[in-house]
C-alpha positions, 0 to 999 in steps of 0.5 A: 500500499505504501508503494501504491501511494507513492506512485499515485503521489508521483503520478499526481505531482508529474501531472500538473507539470506536463502540458496537455494540448488538445488532441485535435490541435495536434497534426501527428505526421505519418509520412512527409513528402518534399518537393522543390521546383528551383524557387519554392519548397512544397511539403506534403504531409500525411496526417493520422486521421483521428476519426478513424483507425483504418478498416476496423474502428468504432468511430467510422470505418468508412473514413480514411486512415489518413488526411493529406495536407500541403503547403509551400514556402522559400524553405522547408521550415517556412513551408511547415510553418504555413502548413501549421498555420493553414491547418491549425495544427501543431505539427508533430514529426516524431511519428513520421516514419517515411520522408520521401524527397522529389527529384527537385529537392535531391539537389539540395538534399544535405541542407534539407536533411540538416533541417529535418534532423535539427527539428525538435521533434524529428524521428531520427530513424525515419526512412528517407527515399527519393521519388521518381518524379514528385514526392507529392505523388507518393504522398497522395497514395492512400493505403487502406491497409493498416491503422495508418497508410504509411504502415504498408509503404514501410513494409514494402521498404522492409521487404525490398531489404529482406529480398536483397534489392535495396536497403533502407536508409534512415534519416540520421545515416543519410545526414551524416553521409552527406556532411562528408564531401567524400561520401554518398547515400543511395536512397531507394527510389519510389514510383507510383504505378496504376496496379488496379487493385483495391489496396488503395482508394484510387487503385494505385500503388508504389514500387521500388525501382532501384535507387537514387545516388545523391552526392552533395551539390549535384544531380541525383543519378539513378541506379538499377535494381541490380546495382542497388542489390550489390551495394547492400551486400557491401554496406548492409546498413545500420541494422546489419541486414545484408541477407538476401534471396537469390535465383540461380540456374543449375542443369536447367532448373531455377533454384531459389537460395536464402543468403545469410551471415554475409560478411565483406572485407575491403582491402585498399592498396596502390598499384603504381598511380592507381587505387586498387580495391580488393573485396572479399565476400562470405556467405552462408546458403539455404535452398528454399526451392528446387526441383533437383532429385538430390540437392545434397549432391549438387552442394558444391555446384550450388556453393559456387554458383551462389558465390558467382551471383553475389560477386557479380552483384557486388562488382556491378554496384562498385562499377556503377558507383566508384568507377562511373561516378567516383561516388563512395557509398560503401564507407570505402574512405573509412576503410582506407583511413583506418587501414592505410592512412598513408594511402589516404594522404596520397589520394584524399585531394583527388578522391573522386578521380582515384575511384573512377580510375581504380581497379576492382577485384571481388571474390566470394566464398559460400558454404551451403547449410546441409540441413537447409537444403530441401527437395 
């Protein structure tokens, strides 16, 4: 009883110190889209609809689970202020789990991310994505599933990572990378398409089509699905998940295998006046689908073919980013500074050129899990 009395007293004391704004005066942002046309920023926000909780609610099951508002300004901050003024809500970004930047906004992405990070109520672990076109088009998609529309979009981003197609990038990570002149970031690239399905109000949906390579102060470049898949092997991200699923062909049979426990080691060196990058990848695999009569007997072939697939993915990604654009998106500069400071001193002033002219070697070793093989 004494413990209960103390607890009640503490609750009553604290309740008098914490402000309680009316719920209908707060705009709980679930997702944010940012567009820029060269002079004006437009911010589009999906707000949680307090009159509905999706498809199952005692309030109004026919009401959409999200409200959409937008406003413009010369800066993102002024656009948010205008949005707050128009809506009459205090905008809370702490629940915003996805931030999407349109093509125009990607050119000044570093400053935009700095503002989002410094905003007092931002979610530092929000997913940051790029839009193929305008971010407003992405925000206009109202998924009916879940308590909030953004839940479906988060699942898509997570599934893309699990399948090894494109890894998520969080707000804090993207802002940190783009502060470094030697680093770049690749954001999942979202596209709207007409699915004709009933999972949204207008029968449209969103797909991930590769990635947007963002380098500070320059226009974004598009990467293909194969290139972003290779990047996930070399730079799995803050959650450490570089696992993926691959499909290989053996004796005329398509075989799907789960790759896990993926590890990569990057060793830099100088070959004359050229930077050499040796990449070693190791992984385990489990066959999840095969029509082979004896999958155990094909274990050695599976290891070799899976290793070739991962090596090709990694090499394709490095060719596209390092050699084509001179962009470091896998933390190579950190590896060079930590392993070979003398090499870094030699190449740091012309880092991009050294990357473009670099020699790349990728090898992979895969071990098959015997008890994971299924016929």
